[in-house]
C-alpha positions in Angstrom: 51.2 44.7 -74.9 48.7 46.7 -72.5 45.4 45.4 -72.7 43.1 48.2 -72.2 39.7 46.4 -73.0 38.9 46.1 -69.1 40.1 46.8 -65.5 39.5 43.6 -64.8 42.6 42.3 -66.8 45.0 43.8 -64.5 46.6 41.5 -62.2 47.8 42.7 -58.8 51.7 42.7 -58.5 53.4 41.2 -55.3 53.8 44.8 -54.0 49.9 45.4 -54.5 48.9 42.1 -53.0 51.3 43.0 -49.9 49.6 46.6 -49.5 46.2 45.0 -49.4 47.4 42.3 -46.7 49.1 45.1 -44.8 45.7 47.8 -45.5 44.0 49.6 -42.6 41.0 47.3 -43.0 38.4 49.9 -41.8 35.2 50.6 -42.9 34.8 53.0 -45.3 31.0 53.8 -44.6 32.0 55.2 -41.3 34.9 57.2 -42.8 37.5 54.6 -41.0 39.3 53.4 -44.0 42.6 55.5 -43.8 43.8 54.5 -47.4 40.2 55.2 -48.9 40.3 58.6 -47.1 43.7 59.4 -48.7 43.0 58.0 -52.1 39.7 60.2 -52.2 41.4 63.3 -50.9 44.3 63.0 -53.3 41.9 62.9 -56.2 39.7 65.7 -54.7 42.8 67.9 -54.5 44.4 66.8 -58.1 41.3 67.6 -59.5 40.1 70.5 -57.7 37.1 69.6 -56.4 35.4 69.7 -52.9 35.2 66.0 -52.4 35.7 62.4 -54.2 34.4 59.0 -53.9 35.9 55.6 -54.7 34.0 53.6 -56.8 35.5 50.2 -56.8 34.3 48.9 -60.2 33.6 50.6 -63.6 29.9 49.3 -63.6 28.9 50.9 -59.9 30.6 54.3 -61.4 28.5 54.3 -64.6 25.3 53.9 -62.7 26.2 56.5 -60.4 27.0 58.9 -63.1 24.0 58.1 -64.6 21.9 58.5 -61.5 23.1 62.0 -60.6 22.9 63.3 -64.5 19.6 62.3 -65.2 15.7 61.8 -64.2 13.5 59.4 -64.6 12.0 59.4 -68.0 15.1 60.8 -69.6 17.0 59.5 -72.4 20.7 58.6 -72.8 22.5 58.8 -76.1 25.2 56.3 -76.5 26.8 53.7 -79.0 25.3 50.4 -79.4 28.6 48.9 -78.4 29.5 50.6 -75.5 29.5 49.2 -72.0 26.2 50.9 -70.4 24.2 49.5 -73.2 26.1 46.1 -73.9 26.5 45.2 -70.5 24.4 47.1 -68.2 21.2 48.5 -70.1 19.0 46.3 -67.8 20.3 47.7 -64.7 20.4 51.4 -65.5 17.0 51.1 -66.9 15.8 49.9 -63.7 17.5 51.9 -61.2 17.2 55.0 -63.1 14.3 54.8 -64.9 15.6 56.2 -68.0 15.7 55.0 -71.7 18.8 54.3 -74.2 18.8 55.8 -77.5 21.7 53.8 -79.4 24.2 55.0 -82.1 25.5 52.8 -84.9 28.9 54.1 -85.3 32.0 52.8 -86.9 34.4 50.8 -84.4 32.7 52.9 -81.4 33.9 56.4 -82.5 30.9 58.5 -82.1 30.6 61.9 -84.1 28.6 64.8 -83.6 26.5 63.8 -86.8 25.6 60.5 -84.9 24.3 62.4 -81.8 22.4 64.9 -83.9 20.9 61.8 -85.8 20.0 60.3 -82.8 18.1 63.5 -81.0 16.4 63.8 -84.3 15.4 60.3 -85.3 12.2 60.4 -83.5 9.4 62.9 -82.6 10.0 65.2 -79.5 7.6 67.2 -77.6 6.9 68.3 -74.1 5.1 64.5 -73.6 8.3 62.8 -74.7 11.3 61.7 -73.1 14.4 64.1 -73.8 17.8 63.5 -74.3 19.6 64.5 -71.4 23.0 62.9 -71.6 25.3 61.6 -74.3 27.7 58.6 -72.6 30.9 58.4 -74.4 33.1 55.3 -73.5 36.9 55.5 -73.2 38.6 53.0 -73.7 36.0 51.3 -76.0 35.9 47.9 -74.2 34.0 45.9 -77.2 36.5 47.3 -79.6 39.4 45.6 -78.0 40.1 49.2 -75.9 40.2 51.3 -78.6 40.9 55.0 -77.7 38.4 57.8 -78.4 39.8 60.6 -79.8 39.6 63.7 -78.1 38.8 65.6 -80.8 35.7 63.7 -81.1 34.8 64.4 -77.7 35.4 68.3 -77.8 33.3 68.4 -81.0 
């Protein structure tokens, strides 16, 4: 069985440990880590982007994604059971200045109806916050690694 609840369940194999021990050990902040540079270059080429950046944790990746996608005072719509609300809401509010508007869905599967309801569940005007980001989680940690259906994401 493959456990998709969290990246923390992955145990390094002996080959992975050997690679870590033999790693180049350069400082990534100065562009000295050959393996990190190679990984970032590979990912940028694979996804057809100018560059890529290695994020050592999902929490860091979530916060950076929110910081580059929102402005202070903005609102994020997400399911109440998702990682950014369940585990990270205090840090997100503190660092990004955003608020989270939560959806209560069945098994973490958000629909366009849920999102419309979240947008319309309170008064909106030029002096209130705007919903500027919808955050979906895949796999859904608090639902045992449930996979979010692609059809729901597309809608």
